[in-house]
N, C-alpha and C positions, 0 to 999 in steps of 0.2 A: 703345561697342564692344567694349573689351575683356572686359566681362562676356558679352555676347553669344557672342563666340567661345570663351569659357571654357566656357558651357554647351553651345556645338555639339560641342566638344570631349569634355566629360564625357560626352555621349550617343554619341558615335562610339567612345567607350574602355569603352562599356557591356560587362559580361561580361569585361572585363580585369583579374585581379587586380593591382592597382598594388603590393602588397607584394612579389609576386614580381618585378614590374618593378622595384621599387628595388634588390632583393636582387641581382638580377641586374647592376645597373649598377654597384652596390657591388664585385660581384665583379670584374667586367670593367674598371672604371674608365669614366672619362668618354670617353676615346680610343677605345678599343676599342669601347664602347657606339656611340658615333658611327657607328664604321665599319662594325660588324656590323648595328646596327638602321636607321640612316639613310642610310649611303653605299651599301652594297651592295643593297639592297632597290630604292632609287631607279634605279639603273642597270639590274638585271635586271628588274625590274618596267615598267620603262619600255621595255626593247627587247622584252619578250614582249608587254604590252597595247597600247603606241602603234606600236611599231616592227612587231612582227609580225601581231597581231591587226588592228589598226585600218588597219594598210597592206593586208592581204589583203581585207577587208571593205569597206572602200573601194573597191579596184579591182573587187569583183564586184558592189556594191549602190548605190555612191556615197558622197561624203564623209560626208554627215551620217549615213546608217545606218552607216556604219564607226565613227565617232564613238560613236555610240548605242550599238552592239552591244559595242565594246570597254569602253565606260563601265559599262555593265549587268555585262557578266564580270567587270569591276576591283570592281566593289561587291561582287559575289557572293564574289569570292575572297577578301575581308578579312571574311567571315562574315554570317551571317544574325541582326543584332541591330537594336536601334534606331539604330545607326551607318550602316545599308545606305543609307539616302537621302543622307546626307551623302559618304560614300564614292562612291555613284554622282554626286553633284554634284563632287567633286572630279576624278571621271573625265573627266567631261565638261569641265570646264576644262582639264585636261592634255591632253586629245584636241584641243580647240579651238587651245590653244597650239601643239601640234606642227603642226596644220593650218595654222596661219597662219603659224608661224616656217618651215614646212618643215624643222625639223631636231627631233632628240631632246634636243639640249642644253638648250634652256630647260625644258622639261617635268622632265627630271634634275635639273635646278637646283632647281627648284621644289619637287619630290618631295621631294629632299635637304632643304632648307629645313624643310620640313613635319615630316618625320621627326625631323629635329634638335631641332625645337621641343619635340617630344614628350619627348625624350631628356631634354634639359637643363631641361624645365620639370617634370617628374616627379621 
């Protein structure tokens, strides 16, 4: 399973220069990298995509369509690359999580954990 996840993560990161990413982590340090690359995006992306966009489109078009629109937009916001289907899938899961829980906190926590894994693994 870990090999499959590594391959999916690798395809999601296509187009990202990992040397630049590592250099940024070396300059900022692990703590500041976690804050700026994992914590802040998790909070603001979840507020934007699951809070505002999904909330509004769900009110207009229903919950399923709201999750779908927010997920497609989330994927597109992360770039047109081989990672697009992966990001849309992550968006679908985060949207479902927000819908099921009725709160942004679980999707924020999972989004942070995903981003933090990337920061710590690279």
